[in-house]
C-alpha positions in Angstrom: 3.5 -35.8 -10.3 4.8 -32.6 -9.6 3.2 -32.6 -6.4 5.1 -35.6 -5.2 8.3 -33.8 -6.3 7.5 -31.1 -3.9 6.2 -33.1 -1.2 8.8 -36.0 -1.0 11.7 -33.9 -0.1 9.7 -32.0 2.0 8.9 -35.4 3.9 12.3 -36.6 4.0 13.8 -32.8 5.6 11.0 -33.2 8.2 12.3 -36.6 9.1 15.5 -35.6 9.3 15.6 -32.4 11.3 12.7 -30.4 13.3 11.8 -27.6 11.0 12.1 -23.8 12.8 9.0 -22.0 12.6 9.5 -19.0 10.3 9.8 -15.5 11.3 9.0 -12.8 8.5 8.1 -9.2 9.1 6.5 -6.8 6.8 8.0 -3.2 6.2 6.3 -0.3 4.5 8.6 2.5 2.8 7.7 6.1 0.6 9.9 5.9 -2.0 11.8 9.0 -3.1 9.2 10.3 -5.8 7.3 11.2 -2.7 4.4 9.4 -4.2 4.8 5.6 -4.0 4.7 3.2 -1.3 6.7 0.2 -1.1 6.0 -3.2 0.9 8.7 -5.6 1.5 9.4 -8.3 3.9 12.5 -9.4 5.9 12.7 -13.0 7.0 14.8 -13.8 10.0 15.7 -17.2 9.1 16.4 -18.7 5.4 14.1 -21.3 3.5 15.8 -23.4 0.6 13.8 -24.6 -2.0 11.0 -26.2 -1.6 10.6 -24.8 2.0 10.5 -21.4 0.4 6.9 -22.2 -1.2 4.4 -19.6 -0.5 1.2 -20.8 -0.2 -1.5 -17.6 1.0 -0.4 -14.0 1.8 -2.2 -10.9 2.7 -0.8 -7.3 3.8 -3.1 -4.7 5.1 -2.6 -1.3 5.5 -4.4 1.6 7.9 -5.3 5.1 6.3 -6.8 8.0 7.3 -10.4 7.6 6.4 -11.7 9.0 2.9 -7.9 9.6 1.6 -6.6 6.5 0.1 -7.5 4.6 -3.1 -5.1 2.7 -4.9 -3.9 4.0 -8.5 -1.6 1.8 -9.7 0.2 -1.4 -8.1 3.6 -2.3 -9.5 4.6 -6.2 -8.5 8.5 -6.3 -7.7 9.3 -9.8 -8.1 8.8 -11.8 -11.3 6.2 -14.1 -11.6 4.6 -13.2 -8.1 1.6 -10.9 -8.6 -0.5 -9.2 -5.7 -3.7 -6.9 -6.0 -6.1 -5.0 -3.9 -9.0 -7.1 -2.8 -10.7 -5.0 0.1 -10.8 -1.8 1.6 -13.3 -1.2 4.8 -14.1 2.0 5.7 -14.6 3.9 9.2 -15.2 0.9 10.8 -16.6 1.4 14.8 -13.8 0.3 16.5 -11.6 2.9 14.6 -13.8 5.4 13.1 -11.1 7.8 11.8 -9.8 4.9 9.9 -9.9 3.1 6.6 -8.0 -0.5 6.2 -7.0 -1.6 2.8 -5.7 -5.1 2.0 -3.6 -6.4 -0.5 -3.6 -10.4 -1.6 -1.2 -12.6 -2.9 -2.8 -13.9 -6.2 0.2 -16.2 -7.3 -0.4 -18.8 -4.6 1.9 -21.7 -4.3 4.8 -20.2 -5.7 8.4 -20.4 -5.1 9.1 -17.4 -6.5 9.9 -15.6 -3.1 13.0 -15.8 -1.9 13.8 -16.4 1.9 17.5 -15.2 3.1 17.8 -14.1 6.6 18.3 -10.6 6.9 17.8 -9.7 3.3 15.0 -7.5 2.6 12.9 -8.4 -0.4 10.7 -6.0 -2.2 6.8 -7.4 -2.6 4.9 -4.8 -4.2 4.8 -0.9 -4.7 1.5 1.5 -5.2 0.5 4.9 -5.7 -2.5 6.9 -4.1 -5.5 8.2 -6.4 -6.6 10.6 -3.7 -5.8 13.5 -1.7 -4.4 12.2 1.6 -3.2 14.0 4.9 -1.6 12.5 8.1 -0.1 8.6 8.0 -0.5 5.4 6.4 0.4 2.1 8.4 0.9 -1.4 8.6 -1.8 -2.5 10.6 -0.4 -4.2 13.6 -2.5 -7.8 14.3 -1.8 -7.7 18.0 -3.0 -4.0 19.0 -5.0 -2.7 16.3 -8.4 -1.6 17.7 -10.4 -3.8 14.3 -8.0 -6.5 14.6 -10.0 -9.9 14.4 -12.9 -10.6 15.4 -14.2 -7.6 14.4 -17.2 -5.8 13.9 -17.6 -6.1 10.4 -16.8 -10.0 10.6 -13.9 -9.1 7.6 -10.6 -10.9 7.1 -8.2 -8.2 8.1 -4.6 -8.4 9.1 -0.9 -9.3 8.1 -0.6 -13.1 7.3 2.0 -15.2 5.1 2.0 -18.8 4.8 5.3 -20.6 4.2 6.0 -24.5 3.9 9.2 -24.2 5.7 7.2 -22.1 8.7 4.5 -24.9 8.5 1.7 -22.3 8.7 1.8 -18.3 9.0 5.3 -17.3 9.3 4.2 -13.6 9.8 5.6 -12.3 13.3 4.9 -8.5 12.9 6.1 -5.4 11.0 9.4 -3.8 11.0 9.9 -0.2 12.7 10.2 1.7 9.6 6.5 0.9 8.6 4.7 4.4 8.8 4.9 6.9 6.1 3.2 10.2 5.4 0.4 10.0 3.0 0.0 13.5 1.7 2.4 14.4 -1.4 3.6 17.4 0.7 5.0 15.0 3.1 8.0 13.2 1.4 10.4 12.9 4.5 10.4 12.4 8.4 12.4 14.5 10.7 13.8 12.6 13.1 14.0 15.0 16.4 17.2 14.4 18.6 16.2 13.7 21.6 18.3 16.1 23.6 17.3 19.0 22.0 13.7 18.3 23.4 15.5 17.0 26.9 13.3 13.5 26.8 13.5 11.5 30.0 11.8 8.5 30.9 11.2 7.7 34.5 11.4 5.6 36.4 13.7 3.5 34.6 13.7 0.3 35.1 9.6 0.3 35.6 6.9 -1.8 37.0 3.5 -0.7 36.3 3.9 2.8 34.6 6.5 4.9 33.4 6.4 8.5 32.4 7.6 10.3 29.6 9.0 13.9 30.0 9.8 16.3 27.5 10.1 20.1 26.3 8.2 21.1 23.1 9.1 24.5 21.5 6.6 23.9 18.4 2.5 24.3 18.7 0.5 21.3 20.0 -0.4 18.6 18.2 -1.9 15.1 18.2 0.8 12.4 17.8 1.0 8.6 18.1 3.3 6.9 20.9 4.6 3.4 19.9 6.2 1.1 22.6 8.7 -1.0 20.6 10.5 -4.7 21.7 14.2 -4.8 20.6 13.4 -6.6 17.5 11.3 -3.6 16.2 7.9 -5.6 16.9 5.0 -2.8 18.1 3.9 -3.8 21.6 1.9 -1.0 22.6 0.5 1.9 21.0 -1.7 5.2 22.3 -2.8 8.3 20.4 -1.5 11.0 22.4 -1.6 15.0 22.6 1.4 17.0 22.8 0.8 20.8 24.0 3.4 23.5 23.6 5.9 23.8 26.5 6.8 21.1 29.2 4.7 17.4 28.5 4.7 14.6 31.0 3.0 11.4 29.9 1.9 8.4 31.9 2.0 5.1 30.4 0.6 2.4 31.7 2.9 -0.8 31.0 1.6 -3.4 33.2 0.6 -5.8 30.1 4.4 -5.8 28.9 6.6 -8.6 29.3 9.5 -8.7 31.7 12.3 -7.0 29.2 14.1 -4.0 27.4 11.9 -1.6 25.3 11.8 1.7 23.3 9.4 4.3 22.7 8.8 6.2 19.7 6.6 9.2 19.4 5.5 10.4 15.8 4.1 13.2 14.4 2.8 14.3 11.1 6.4 15.2 10.0 8.7 14.2 12.6 9.8 11.5 15.1 11.3 11.2 18.2 12.8 8.1 19.7 14.1 7.0 23.4 16.8 5.3 24.5 15.5 1.6 26.1 14.1 1.3 29.4 13.6 -1.9 31.2 10.1 -3.5 32.7 10.6 -5.5 35.8 8.3 -8.3 36.5 5.9 -7.4 39.2 
């Protein structure tokens, strides 16, 4: 009888109005203790009971290979349990990375609340191993190991909600990269004026150049292009040299619209002003 009590109001609601497809982002942060990582979700839409019933969910993290193993996991919502359920090491598509997935054990739960714009902590965990570099939420659309992949494993982020009529996951919040070494407890936000960051041409059609000066030693960094909702649309590993740097970024594949650019190193982040991608 319980299943009818759930389905009946859902069916009535479906007949009365068209349901909006859900929009849920995941977020990864490193907490103030410098050792604990937290995964949260941020809904863009409110689901009232019974439309907030969550059937299945998976969160996949990408970490430097050989440097990450879950030590402890802490469930942050009463009556809702998660567990690490798979580890994929050094796939050929991304040989410098390991992929760690967490699965929702409490399936078919109404204990997770969906209120538009309200961040909901899901679970937290600690790392057993020594790790240097960054850990990040996997990008389903742009990661080289995204499905289908050479290992034939179910990888990526997903959350199935009744009110969304399926998978409600739409991407990651922009704050979803964290240092994974104990000695890297904070990220320095570099003021773009201090490095004379300039994007040109702006607007751009096919390519955009990133020009800046760098007084520190050279290093590898991650260049990300984000839409104005914080969704990652392009990612590229770059090499930064001491002195003047100019990068040519191919934006052919981007839809017409406004975007932001981020450069992220091991201990710092540099963000640009908006740039405009024009139609071809």
